[in-house]
VOMAR-172085 format. One record per residue (C-alpha): residue in one letter; x, y, z. Coordinates in Angstrom, 3 decimals, always signed. Each point is the difference from the previous one (the first is absolute). Last residue first. Layout:
# VOMAR-172085
(A,(X,Y,Z))
...
END
This chain:
# VOMAR-172085
(A,(+137.319,-135.515,+26.296))
(V,(+1.449,+1.722,+3.016))
(K,(-1.836,+1.211,+3.075))
(E,(+0.435,+2.566,+2.779))
(V,(+2.212,+2.500,-1.810))
(F,(+1.570,+2.949,+1.855))
(P,(+0.727,+3.071,-2.107))
(Q,(+3.562,+0.323,-1.480))
(G,(+2.871,+1.059,+2.238))
(Q,(+2.849,-1.581,-1.982))
(G,(+1.380,-2.630,+2.397))
(L,(-3.011,-0.801,+2.104))
(V,(-2.747,+0.316,-2.603))
(S,(+1.916,-0.753,-3.224))
(D,(+2.134,-2.613,+1.750))
(I,(-3.012,-1.811,+1.385))
(V,(-1.778,+0.119,-3.351))
(P,(+3.093,-1.414,-1.744))
(M,(-0.001,-2.925,+2.468))
(W,(-3.767,-0.718,+0.002))
(T,(-0.155,-1.520,-3.512))
(S,(+3.003,-2.276,+0.572))
(I,(-1.538,-1.193,+3.237))
(A,(-3.468,-0.824,-1.271))
(I,(-0.808,-1.724,+3.253))
(Q,(-1.056,-3.653,-0.224))
(Q,(-0.245,-0.243,+3.811))
(P,(+2.170,-3.156,-0.001))
(C,(+2.702,+1.866,-1.996))
(K,(+2.446,-2.335,-1.705))
(D,(-1.693,+0.050,-3.403))
(L,(+0.404,+3.725,-0.264))
(C,(+3.568,+0.316,+1.192))
(E,(+1.750,-0.803,-3.282))
(D,(-2.038,+2.739,-1.606))
(C,(+3.012,+1.608,-1.781))
(Q,(-1.705,+3.350,+0.590))
(I,(+3.335,+1.934,+0.142))
(C,(-0.257,+0.866,+3.721))
(E,(+2.774,+2.353,+1.101))
(S,(-2.402,+2.892,+0.678))
(A,(-1.646,-2.047,+2.735))
(K,(+3.040,+0.684,+2.157))
(E,(+2.409,-2.688,+1.134))
(P,(+3.121,+1.210,-1.886))
(D,(-0.748,+3.546,+1.207))
(S,(-0.177,-0.919,+3.670))
(I,(-3.401,+0.233,+1.710))
(W,(+0.387,+2.093,+3.125))
(M,(+0.413,+3.618,-1.079))
(K,(-1.938,+0.494,-3.227))
(Y,(-2.701,-2.637,+0.520))
(D,(-0.439,+1.014,+3.648))
(M,(-0.263,+3.665,-0.983))
(R,(-2.577,-0.837,-2.583))
(S,(-1.819,-2.127,+2.563))
(D,(-0.132,+2.987,+2.343))
(N,(-1.367,+2.169,-2.745))
(V,(-2.724,-2.535,-0.810))
(D,(-1.537,+0.348,+3.445))
(N,(-3.519,-1.403,+0.437))
(Y,(+1.313,-2.562,+2.504))
(M,(-1.161,-3.164,-1.763))
(A,(+0.154,+1.509,-3.504))
(A,(+3.588,+1.271,+0.172))
(N,(+0.953,-3.107,+1.978))
(N,(-1.055,-2.154,-2.926))
(Y,(+2.644,+1.666,-2.218))
(S,(+2.839,-0.488,+2.532))
(E,(-0.987,-3.613,+0.607))
(F,(-0.229,-0.761,-3.722))
(N,(+3.526,+1.356,-0.549))
(R,(+1.274,-2.186,+2.877))
(P,(-1.836,-3.098,-1.327))
(I,(+1.641,+0.339,-3.481))
(N,(+3.584,+0.647,+1.012))
(V,(+1.222,+0.427,-3.547))
(G,(+3.353,-1.684,-0.644))
(H,(-0.249,-0.634,-3.734))
(P,(-0.492,-3.758,+0.234))
(C,(-2.543,+0.623,+2.751))
(P,(+0.815,-2.309,+2.902))
(L,(-2.706,-0.111,+1.048))
(C,(-3.591,-0.373,-1.179))
(Y,(-0.703,-2.598,+2.709))
(E,(+0.721,+2.829,+2.427))
(C,(-3.005,-0.771,+2.255))
(A,(-0.389,+3.731,+0.459))
(T,(-3.809,-0.336,+0.145))
(C,(-0.563,+2.232,-3.065))
(P,(-3.642,+0.902,-0.749))
(I,(+0.870,+3.323,-1.759))
(P,(-2.538,+2.836,+0.513))
(S,(+0.461,-0.099,+3.758))
(R,(-3.120,+1.428,+1.576))
(A,(-0.840,-3.430,+1.433))
(T,(+3.070,+0.234,+2.232))
(L,(-1.353,+3.158,+1.611))
(E,(-3.351,-1.597,+0.754))
(K,(+1.600,-3.241,+1.166))
(N,(+2.285,+1.787,+2.464))
(V,(-2.870,+2.140,+1.199))
(K,(-2.038,-3.133,+0.595))
(E,(+2.852,-1.542,+1.931))
(V,(+0.119,+3.036,+2.229))
(L,(-3.738,-0.413,+0.579))
(E,(+0.452,-3.667,+0.902))
(L,(+2.543,+1.043,+2.624))
(E,(-2.517,+2.402,+1.359))
(Q,(-2.707,-2.630,+0.185))
(A,(+2.334,-2.448,+1.787))
(S,(+0.697,+2.729,+2.503))
(L,(+3.228,+2.050,+0.041))
(L,(+1.900,+0.399,+3.263))
(G,(+1.531,-3.462,-0.092))
(I,(+3.485,+1.241,+0.849))
(S,(-0.164,+3.552,+1.205))
(S,(-0.109,+3.586,-1.213))
(V,(-1.481,+2.922,+1.887))
(A,(+3.217,+1.975,+0.445))
(A,(+1.251,-1.015,-3.419))
(S,(-2.877,+1.852,-1.678))
(E,(+0.661,+3.141,+2.007))
(V,(+3.730,-0.171,-0.827))
(N,(-0.954,-0.433,-3.686))
(E,(-2.173,+3.127,+0.047))
(K,(+2.709,+2.022,+1.799))
(L,(+2.620,-1.085,-2.517))
(Q,(-2.137,+0.962,-2.948))
(D,(-0.650,+3.373,+1.583))
(L,(+3.703,+0.509,+0.628))
(T,(+0.696,-0.387,-3.660))
(S,(+2.057,-2.268,-2.237))
(M,(-0.590,-3.375,+1.567))
(G,(+1.644,-3.276,-1.075))
(S,(-1.899,-2.514,+2.103))
(L,(+1.518,-3.144,+1.434))
(V,(-2.189,-2.611,+1.613))
(V,(+1.556,-1.940,+2.892))
(A,(-0.011,-3.643,+1.132))
(V,(-2.559,-1.551,-2.268))
(E,(-0.526,-3.724,+0.666))
(P,(-2.892,+0.695,+2.349))
(Q,(-2.199,+1.497,-2.757))
(N,(-2.495,+2.776,+0.837))
(W,(+2.858,+2.476,-0.209))
(L,(-0.034,-0.484,-3.787))
(W,(-3.757,+0.465,-0.503))
(Q,(+0.170,+2.956,+2.424))
(L,(+2.452,+1.712,-2.295))
(A,(-2.070,-0.388,-3.156))
(W,(-3.229,+1.026,+1.709))
(D,(+1.752,+3.011,+1.579))
(A,(+1.316,+1.123,-3.370))
(P,(-3.511,-0.228,-1.527))
(K,(-1.478,+2.194,+2.795))
(R,(-2.110,-1.839,+2.498))
(Q,(-3.726,-0.245,+0.717))
(I,(-1.245,-2.812,+2.247))
(A,(-3.143,-1.622,-1.362))
(A,(+1.531,-0.195,-3.455))
(S,(-1.958,+0.982,-3.092))
(E,(+2.095,+3.112,-0.536))
(W,(+3.112,-2.165,-0.664))
(L,(-1.922,-1.805,-2.731))
(P,(-1.378,+3.151,-1.544))
(R,(+3.466,+1.555,-0.196))
(A,(+1.886,-2.929,-1.520))
(A,(-0.690,+0.718,-3.697))
(P,(+0.461,+3.736,+0.527))
(I,(+3.443,-0.419,+1.568))
(D,(+0.381,+2.515,+2.863))
(A,(+3.729,-0.464,+0.416))
(A,(+1.714,-1.738,+2.884))
(L,(+0.296,-3.260,-1.970))
(K,(+2.018,+1.757,-2.719))
(G,(+2.456,+1.497,+2.507))
(G,(+3.027,-1.945,-1.202))
(R,(-1.867,-3.239,+0.252))
(L,(-1.579,+0.905,+3.344))
(P,(+1.847,-2.628,+2.019))
(E,(+3.075,+0.588,-2.142))
(M,(+2.369,-1.599,+2.520))
(I,(-0.824,-2.577,+2.701))
(V,(+2.619,-1.165,+2.498))
(V,(-0.115,-3.739,+0.834))
(A,(+1.708,-1.084,+3.222))
(L,(+1.610,-3.374,-0.739))
(G,(-0.815,-3.003,+2.217))
(K,(-0.162,-2.595,-2.789))
(A,(-3.866,+0.082,+0.192))
(A,(+0.237,+3.738,-0.575))
(A,(+2.014,-0.568,-3.183))
(Y,(-2.475,-2.507,-1.485))
(Q,(-3.058,+2.012,+1.063))
(L,(+1.194,+3.137,-1.766))
(G,(+1.197,-2.078,-2.990))
(E,(-3.431,-1.569,-0.378))
(K,(-1.639,+3.415,+0.307))
(G,(+2.075,+1.479,-2.813))
(A,(+3.696,-0.642,-0.585))
(Q,(-0.219,+1.555,-3.501))
(F,(-3.646,+0.862,-0.623))
(E,(-2.622,-2.490,+1.266))
(T,(-1.595,+2.163,+2.683))
(D,(+0.804,+3.220,-1.859))
(M,(-3.336,+1.843,-0.067))
(F,(-0.581,-0.261,+3.767))
(N,(+3.546,+1.080,+0.684))
(Y,(+3.498,-1.531,-0.013))
(Q,(+3.457,+0.999,-1.178))
(I,(+2.501,-1.890,+2.101))
(Q,(+2.569,+0.671,+2.712))
(C,(+1.905,-2.701,+1.845))
(F,(+1.072,-0.638,+3.589))
(T,(+2.459,-1.508,+2.410))
(W,(+1.853,-2.141,-2.549))
(K,(+2.363,-2.400,+1.710))
(D,(-0.675,-3.232,-1.876))
(Y,(+1.023,+1.132,-3.451))
(G,(-1.126,-1.489,-3.254))
(D,(-3.459,-1.055,+1.261))
(V,(-1.426,+3.518,-0.182))
(I,(+1.905,+0.516,-3.257))
(Q,(-1.427,-3.159,-1.609))
(K,(-3.515,+0.853,+1.264))
(F,(+0.199,+3.398,-1.657))
(T,(+1.300,-1.567,-3.205))
(D,(-3.020,-2.306,-0.070))
(L,(-2.317,+2.939,+0.627))
(K,(+1.233,+2.069,-2.966))
(D,(+2.038,+3.180,+0.187))
(H,(+0.298,+3.271,+1.899))
(F,(+1.338,-0.436,+3.561))
(S,(+1.378,+1.906,+2.924))
(F,(+2.601,-1.692,+2.163))
(G,(+0.912,-0.629,+3.643))
(L,(+2.899,+0.260,+2.437))
(H,(-0.130,+1.213,+3.619))
(R,(+2.294,+2.102,+2.141))
(I,(+2.253,+1.773,-2.483))
(R,(+3.213,+1.795,+0.781))
(G,(+0.377,-2.238,+3.079))
(D,(+3.355,-1.678,-0.784))
(A,(-1.610,-3.411,-0.249))
(L,(-2.917,+1.138,-2.116))
(A,(+2.382,+1.789,-2.357))
(K,(+2.017,-3.229,-0.275))
(E,(-3.241,-1.917,-0.690))
(A,(-0.790,+2.479,-2.773))
(E,(+3.357,-0.676,-1.649))
(E,(-0.706,-3.746,+0.153))
(I,(-3.391,+0.568,-1.586))
(L,(+1.738,+2.052,-2.735))
(N,(+2.019,-2.977,-1.132))
(L,(+0.406,+1.527,-3.504))
(D,(-1.480,-3.019,-1.784))
(L,(-2.730,-0.478,+2.576))
(I,(-1.146,+3.596,-0.182))
(K,(+0.175,-0.124,-3.772))
(Q,(-2.253,-3.088,+0.019))
(W,(-2.500,+1.914,+2.098))
(S,(+0.260,+2.918,-2.470))
(G,(-0.993,-2.212,-2.902))
(K,(-2.961,-1.748,+1.620))
(N,(-1.383,+3.192,+1.465))
(L,(+0.874,+2.107,+2.975))
(A,(-1.171,+3.603,+0.289))
(H,(+2.528,+1.189,+2.577))
(L,(+2.059,-2.133,+2.362))
(L,(-1.495,+1.384,+3.228))
(Y,(+1.565,+1.288,+3.183))
(F,(-2.145,+0.346,+3.137))
(D,(+1.470,+1.786,+3.010))
(I,(+2.647,+2.025,-1.791))
(H,(+2.955,+0.899,+2.174))
(D,(+2.361,+2.848,+0.839))
(T,(-2.434,+2.738,-1.084))
(Q,(+0.158,+3.193,-2.036))
(L,(-2.339,-1.412,-2.609))
(R,(+2.275,+1.158,-2.798))
(E,(+3.064,-1.277,+1.822))
(L,(-1.553,-3.413,+0.666))
(Q,(-1.009,-0.183,-3.643))
(E,(+3.556,+0.748,-1.187))
(N,(+1.277,-2.788,+2.292))
(L,(-2.494,-2.407,-1.522))
(L,(+0.964,+1.006,-3.566))
(R,(+3.686,-0.524,+0.492))
(N,(-0.521,-3.133,+2.074))
(F,(-2.027,-1.753,-2.671))
(D,(+2.079,+1.426,-2.842))
(A,(+2.922,-2.193,+1.054))
(T,(-1.764,-3.055,-1.370))
(T,(+0.130,+1.501,-3.465))
(K,(-2.513,+1.633,-2.369))
(V,(-2.657,+1.017,+2.440))
(L,(-2.149,+2.740,-1.578))
(W,(-2.769,-2.456,-1.034))
(I,(-0.049,-1.349,+3.558))
(P,(-1.093,+3.326,+1.447))
(L,(+0.443,-0.737,+3.749))
(K,(-3.089,+1.040,+1.873))
(T,(-1.142,+2.008,+3.024))
(A,(-1.993,-0.716,+3.104))
(I,(+0.284,+2.274,+3.051))
(K,(-1.462,-0.789,+3.419))
(I,(-1.437,+2.687,+2.274))
(R,(+0.415,+1.962,+3.193))
(E,(+3.773,+0.414,+0.062))
(R,(-0.054,+1.756,-3.322))
(Y,(-2.413,+2.654,+1.297))
(G,(+2.514,+1.353,+2.584))
(D,(+0.508,+3.425,-1.517))
(K,(+0.874,-1.392,-3.455))
(L,(-2.237,-2.383,-1.900))
(A,(-1.111,+2.504,-2.629))
(L,(+3.569,+0.465,-1.222))
(G,(+0.528,-3.720,-0.473))
(V,(-3.304,-0.339,-1.787))
(A,(+1.035,+2.738,-2.470))
(G,(+3.360,-1.644,-0.522))
(E,(-1.555,-3.408,-0.638))
(S,(-2.478,+1.531,-2.504))
(K,(+2.508,+1.840,-2.160))
(Q,(+1.236,-2.811,-2.294))
(D,(-2.152,+1.101,-2.948))
(H,(-3.040,+0.224,+2.258))
(Y,(+0.443,-3.661,+1.029))
(V,(+3.181,-1.675,-1.219))
(Y,(+1.729,-1.016,+3.212))
(A,(-3.305,-1.067,+1.652))
(T,(-2.507,+1.116,+2.627))
(D,(-2.270,-1.625,+2.502))
(F,(-0.902,+1.435,+3.418))
(Y,(-1.499,-2.267,+2.680))
(N,(-1.012,+1.504,+3.383))
(V,(-3.182,+1.855,-0.687))
(G,(-1.530,+0.972,+3.364))
(N,(-1.504,+3.448,-0.376))
(D,(+3.110,+1.937,+0.906))
(I,(+1.873,-2.172,-2.512))
(A,(-2.395,+0.865,-2.788))
(Y,(+0.028,+3.699,+0.872))
(R,(+3.795,-0.098,-0.050))
(I,(+0.035,-1.517,-3.480))
(M,(-2.596,+2.433,-1.284))
(E,(+1.628,+3.116,+1.331))
(T,(+3.390,-1.137,-1.225))
(A,(-1.326,-0.576,-3.476))
(K,(-1.731,+3.387,+0.033))
(A,(+3.202,+1.792,+0.965))
(Q,(+2.147,-2.075,-2.332))
(D,(-2.041,+0.672,-3.123))
(I,(+1.827,-2.603,-2.035))
(N,(+1.588,+1.188,-3.288))
(S,(+1.109,-3.340,-1.477))
(S,(-3.495,-0.868,-1.163))
(K,(-0.391,+3.291,-1.806))
(G,(-3.511,+1.490,-0.248))
(D,(+1.297,+3.424,+0.994))
(L,(+0.271,-1.064,+3.672))
(I,(-0.599,-3.482,+1.420))
(P,(-2.051,-1.678,+2.717))
(L,(+1.189,-3.553,+0.696))
(R,(-1.139,-2.805,-2.253))
(M,(+2.598,-2.745,+0.523))
(A,(+0.349,+0.457,+3.756))
(G,(-2.437,-2.748,+1.013))
(F,(-1.238,+0.510,+3.568))
(G,(-1.310,-3.232,+1.548))
(L,(-3.519,-0.324,+1.356))
(A,(-0.913,-2.904,+2.263))
(S,(+2.784,+1.066,+2.313))
(V,(+2.611,-2.738,+0.599))
(K,(+0.306,-2.148,+3.070))
(W,(+3.293,-1.341,+1.326))
(D,(+1.097,-3.389,+1.282))
(L,(+0.738,-1.069,-3.547))
(K,(-1.428,-3.158,-1.486))
(G,(-1.940,+1.663,-2.760))
(F,(-0.793,+3.632,+0.835))
(H,(-3.062,-0.291,+2.225))
(R,(-2.410,+2.880,-0.261))
(Y,(-0.598,+3.377,+1.550))
(Q,(-3.062,+2.312,-0.114))
(M,(+0.419,+3.766,+0.129))
END
């Protein structure tokens, strides 16, 4: 295992972190974790040098922390650092901070959490944290030893990310979504560099875009096969991240022991600056090839917003484009169903056409919206072009 600096701390983190969001399950039910397999995987990871384990209050329908706690018995807890997260959306009063934290300590069967994150921050939840004085509550937990370091995970725009980074001068770390397809998404590369320059350790989540970048994507296959050094798609994506000095640790949510073993092997040969200029250019070519498969040329500039009827136009376009980019319409249908709220879905478009003149790409937005809903919401065949 290779180890990397973790911000300003006098401690080094394994290049690979274990994300406990996709543990092995039974009967297809997220809450029914296969404890025997989960324990085997977690202990294998520790025995092979992984020292950073990330979970959250809500993962696996609130069962992940308990499963991690069970796996860390028999002396394994003392060998690693635990990261878990406070679900801000479940916090209604200031007192909820301590109630939830103490529940998490009990689930994890530990007297302290090494790295505690305020979960999935955005502009609204950051204001809620300020209004409820949750930073002050966190500082009390730091003082009494229940948590050792405070950070946050993030899902919003870059300017909000910078505001949060600058909004508290004692952050130890942050966690962002980042991969070779998401260099300008949310915090993106600029946010990565901004936080690292401030001394924060940056933890990477979704390095494989929920597994999409680990798949054998037909459009990317000939490009990967042209490389002088052959790697599996997942290894390319992980090495691209580890190549960057601002990255502290890359989390992977693994569901099988084989996935874990492959990622441990990748981490063992990782290093900053490992990829050549030609290899970095190849990754960029894959990015461009997949992006070019998008049927809708949306750049997420958001000039079309706000929609007078509440439709999140760029988010619907993103979900539809992903179906083409990753050759997986079923995943986009699940994304549309689960992660785009009903008031923001394409189905709410009434073709008022107010957005048409605002779009720099001159996209036929009101024509695409019913198509998106028919394909992603109603299961109709995928459409690549509209009249």
